[in-house]
C-alpha positions as CSV (number, residue, x, y, z in Angstrom):
1,M,-26.7,18.1,-49.1
2,K,-29.4,17.7,-46.4
3,D,-27.5,14.6,-45.1
4,F,-24.3,16.6,-44.9
5,K,-26.0,19.4,-43.0
6,K,-27.5,16.9,-40.6
7,I,-24.1,15.3,-40.0
8,L,-22.6,18.7,-39.5
9,K,-25.3,19.6,-37.0
10,N,-24.9,16.4,-35.1
11,S,-21.2,16.8,-35.0
12,F,-21.5,20.3,-33.6
13,I,-23.9,19.2,-30.9
14,M,-21.7,16.3,-29.9
15,S,-18.6,18.6,-29.8
16,F,-20.6,21.2,-27.8
17,F,-21.6,18.7,-25.2
18,S,-18.1,17.2,-25.1
19,V,-16.6,20.6,-24.4
20,L,-19.3,21.3,-21.9
21,S,-18.7,18.0,-20.1
22,L,-15.0,18.7,-20.0
23,C,-15.5,22.2,-18.5
24,I,-17.8,20.7,-15.9
25,V,-15.2,18.1,-14.9
26,I,-12.4,20.8,-14.7
27,Y,-14.6,23.0,-12.6
28,V,-15.7,20.3,-10.2
29,N,-12.0,19.2,-9.9
30,Y,-11.0,22.8,-9.2
31,I,-13.7,23.2,-6.5
32,T,-12.8,19.9,-4.9
33,K,-9.1,20.7,-4.8
34,N,-9.9,24.0,-3.2
35,Q,-12.2,22.4,-0.6
36,I,-9.5,19.8,0.2
37,K,-6.9,22.5,0.5
38,K,-9.1,24.6,2.8
39,Q,-9.9,21.5,4.9
40,K,-6.2,20.7,5.3
41,E,-5.4,24.3,6.2
42,Q,-8.2,24.2,8.8
43,E,-6.9,20.9,10.2
44,K,-3.4,22.4,10.3
45,K,-4.7,25.4,12.4
46,I,-6.2,22.9,14.8
47,F,-2.9,21.1,15.2
48,I,-1.1,24.4,15.7
49,Q,-3.4,25.2,18.5
50,Q,-2.7,21.7,20.0
51,V,1.1,22.0,19.9
52,V,1.2,25.6,21.2
53,P,-1.6,26.4,23.8
54,H,-3.5,29.6,23.1
55,N,-2.3,31.3,26.3
56,I,1.3,31.1,25.0
57,Y,0.5,31.6,21.3
58,S,-1.5,34.8,21.9
59,L,1.6,36.5,23.5
60,Y,3.6,36.4,20.2
61,E,3.5,37.9,16.7
62,E,3.5,35.2,14.0
63,K,5.5,35.2,10.7
64,K,5.3,32.3,8.2
65,Y,8.2,31.0,6.1
66,L,8.9,28.2,3.6
67,V,12.1,26.3,4.4
68,D,13.9,23.2,3.2
69,S,16.6,21.3,5.1
70,E,17.9,17.8,5.3
71,W,17.0,18.0,9.0
72,L,13.3,18.0,8.1
73,G,13.5,14.6,6.5
74,D,13.1,15.3,2.8
75,S,13.9,17.8,0.0
76,N,10.4,19.4,0.0
77,K,9.5,22.9,1.2
78,H,8.1,22.9,4.7
79,N,5.9,25.4,6.4
80,L,7.6,27.2,9.3
81,W,5.8,29.6,11.7
82,L,8.0,31.7,13.9
83,L,6.6,33.5,17.0
84,F,8.2,36.8,17.8
85,R,8.2,38.9,21.0
86,N,9.8,42.3,20.9
87,K,11.0,41.5,17.3
88,I,13.0,38.5,18.6
89,A,12.1,35.0,17.5
90,K,11.3,32.8,20.5
91,I,9.2,29.8,19.3
92,A,9.2,27.8,16.0
93,I,6.4,25.6,14.7
94,V,7.6,23.5,11.8
95,E,6.2,20.7,9.6
96,S,8.7,17.9,9.3
97,T,8.9,14.3,7.9
98,A,9.9,10.9,9.2
99,P,10.7,9.3,5.9
100,D,11.4,5.9,7.4
101,G,8.0,4.9,8.9
102,Y,7.0,1.3,8.7
103,S,4.4,2.0,6.0
104,G,5.9,5.1,4.4
105,S,6.6,8.7,5.4
106,I,5.0,10.1,8.5
107,Y,4.3,13.9,8.6
108,I,4.6,15.7,11.8
109,L,4.3,19.2,13.4
110,V,6.8,20.2,16.0
111,A,6.7,23.2,18.2
112,A,9.7,24.2,20.3
113,Y,11.5,27.2,21.9
114,L,14.6,28.1,20.0
115,N,16.7,26.9,22.9
116,G,15.5,23.3,22.1
117,K,12.7,22.8,24.7
118,I,9.8,21.0,23.1
119,I,6.3,22.6,23.5
120,G,4.3,20.0,21.7
121,V,4.2,17.5,18.8
122,R,1.4,16.1,16.6
123,V,1.3,13.7,13.7
124,L,-0.3,15.3,10.7
125,S,-0.7,12.2,8.6
126,H,0.5,8.6,8.3
127,K,-0.2,5.2,6.9
128,E,1.0,3.1,9.8
129,T,-0.6,-0.2,10.8
130,P,-4.0,0.2,12.6
131,G,-3.8,-1.2,16.2
132,I,0.0,-1.1,16.3
133,G,1.8,1.8,14.6
134,D,-1.1,4.2,14.6
135,K,-0.5,4.8,18.4
136,I,1.5,7.8,17.2
137,D,-1.8,9.5,16.4
138,I,-3.3,11.6,19.2
139,S,-6.8,10.2,18.4
140,V,-5.5,6.7,19.2
141,S,-3.2,7.2,22.2
142,D,-1.4,10.0,24.2
143,W,2.1,8.7,23.2
144,I,2.9,11.8,21.2
145,T,2.4,14.0,24.2
146,K,5.4,12.4,26.0
147,F,7.8,14.7,24.2
148,K,6.3,17.8,25.8
149,D,9.0,19.7,27.9
150,L,11.8,17.5,26.8
151,M,15.0,19.4,25.8
152,V,17.3,18.7,22.9
153,K,20.7,20.2,23.7
154,N,22.7,18.9,20.7
155,E,23.0,15.9,18.3
156,K,24.6,13.7,21.0
157,D,21.8,14.4,23.5
158,N,20.0,11.1,24.2
159,H,16.9,12.4,26.0
160,V,14.7,12.4,22.8
161,L,15.4,8.7,21.9
162,L,13.6,5.5,22.6
163,K,14.4,4.0,26.0
164,K,16.1,1.0,24.3
165,Y,18.6,3.4,22.9
166,G,19.2,5.2,26.2
167,G,16.4,7.8,25.9
168,Q,13.2,8.7,27.7
169,I,10.6,7.6,25.2
170,D,8.7,4.3,25.4
171,Q,8.1,2.2,22.2
172,F,4.9,0.4,21.5
173,T,4.2,-3.3,22.2
174,G,4.8,-5.1,18.9
175,A,6.2,-2.0,17.1
176,T,9.7,-0.5,17.1
177,I,10.1,1.0,13.6
178,T,7.2,3.5,13.8
179,P,8.0,5.1,17.2
180,Q,11.7,5.1,16.4
181,A,11.1,6.9,13.1
182,V,8.9,9.6,14.7
183,T,11.3,10.0,17.7
184,N,14.3,10.5,15.4
185,A,12.4,12.9,13.2
186,I,11.4,15.0,16.3
187,K,15.0,15.2,17.5
188,R,16.2,16.2,14.0
189,T,13.5,18.8,13.8
190,V,14.4,20.4,17.1
191,I,18.0,20.5,16.1
192,F,16.9,22.4,13.0
193,I,14.8,24.8,15.2
194,K,17.9,25.5,17.3
195,K,19.7,26.5,14.0
196,I,16.9,28.8,12.7
197,P,18.5,32.1,13.9
198,L,21.6,31.3,11.9
199,I,19.7,29.9,8.9
200,L,17.4,32.9,8.6
201,S,19.9,35.5,10.0
202,L,17.6,36.5,12.8
203,K,18.3,38.8,15.7
204,R,18.9,37.0,19.0
């Protein structure tokens, strides 16, 4: 009987510590996920400030949406921030995807007026080859700034294409796939931005 009670007691203690350990793991995982989420949101705010200068951003009222469209590179929901003046949308900032990067999908942030004029672009994340494809990253080179002030009139407009395809954007030495993927994604995203008033039934 004593042995049984001892076994029962030991089993209870082991179970208690197992449950406690599991709770600790779950809690730490929850805290870590929240910290990562907050960090990503903070990084996103920094990127937004980079694609739309504060002296422009401060003149508008912001509204956030979740959108999906084939123009944005995949079937996921994408964050869209619209900037309004006098209740009329003037600027869009949207997350988009270049699904055909050399080493996988490249995630970008594009800001443009609804008439198709680009304000700024930044790469949010990528897995491109260091020293070659990573020149899309603002921390490595200023290549991504070359899109500023370019205009996309329609799908046939060649301005936002690599120079080898008749556009105004340089490719990298030793890399074609990465800049082409990003350039094409930016053009598609701006075309989406031009369609926003119809998609969201906004006043023009």
